[in-house]
N, C-alpha and C positions, 0 to 999 in steps of 0.2 A: 770835848764833843762840839762840833760846829753845827749850827742850825741856820737855815735860810727861811725867811718868812716873806712871802710875796703878797702883794695887794694891788688893786687897781684894775683888775679885769672886769669884763661885763659885756653888755650888748650895746652896740653903736650902729648907726646907719652908715652906709657907704659914703665916703667923703668926710666922715667925722674923725675925731681924735680921741686918743686915750693915753693915759700915762700910767705905766707900771712901776712899782717900787719893789725892791727886795732888800731886806735888812739882814745882815749876817751877824751872828753872835758866836762867842766861844773863843777858842784858842786859834787865832788866825795869823798866819805869817804875813808880814807887811808887804812883801813882794809877791803879788798875786794877780790873777786875771779874773774879773767878774764878767758875766755875760748872760745873754738870753738865747734860749733855743726854743723852737716850737715844733709841735707835732700835730698834724691834721689827721683825721681818721683815714686809715689805710695808707698812710705815707710815713716815710722815715723822719726821724727827728732831724732838724736842720738848724744851722746857725742863723740867728737873727742879727746879733751884734755882740761884740765883746770889747772890753776896755781894760787895759793893764793899770796897775797902780801908778805908773808914770804918765798915764793919759793916752797911750797909743790905742787907737780904735780900729776895729775891723768890722765890716758889715757884710751880710749876705747880699748877693747881687740884686735880688728883687726888692730889697729894703732901702737901697742907697737913694738918698734924696728925700725919703719920706720919713725915716726913723732916725732918731738921735739918741745915742747912749751917753750917759754921764754918770759920775760917781762922786760920793763924798767919802774920802778916805778916813776922816776922823770918826765917822759913824758907821763905816763899813756898809754903806748903802749904795746900791746901783739903781739907776732910773732908766726907763725906756720911754721916750716920747714918741708916740706913733701918730702920724698925720696922714691925710688922704687915704684913709683905710678903704680897702676893697674886700669883697666877699672872700677872696682867696687868702686873705690874712686870717681867716677863722681857724683857730687852732687852740690847743693848750700850750701856754707859754711857761717855760721852765727857767728858773734862775739857776745859774751855775757859778761856783767859786772853785778855783783850783790854783795850786802852786806845786812846785817841785823842789823837794829837799831830799836828795838821794832817791826817794820814791815820789810818785805822783800822788798828791792829795786832791781828791775830786769830790765835790759835794753838790747836791741837787736840792732844789726846793720841791714842794709838793705839786706845783703847777697851778696856774690860774687860767680860767677859760676866757678867751676873747672871741666874741661872735660878732661878725659884721653882716648886717642885713642889707639886701639890695633894694 
């Protein structure tokens, strides 16, 4: 069983920064992708950023230049450094871990709230 535990959310003023962390535990295939998605009230869940075990990164369009994703493969932990936050970044942020071995293995964290005040 794989578990994802997120931390680091909270309330921040516009222009501020936050760092999210997500630690994965359990039986994890070494070739995987870890990432962050977010969902604001009344909106669909969207990609924030993802990073493969080899270090390849992918960002959502509105996050480029403001957010940085990184990971620690030894500890199966992914980080999201968020800077220049704006009220539109307010959402629940979810950690995701996935890999494919014949079938897709897809795991989600419980979510952490990020609120940016204007």
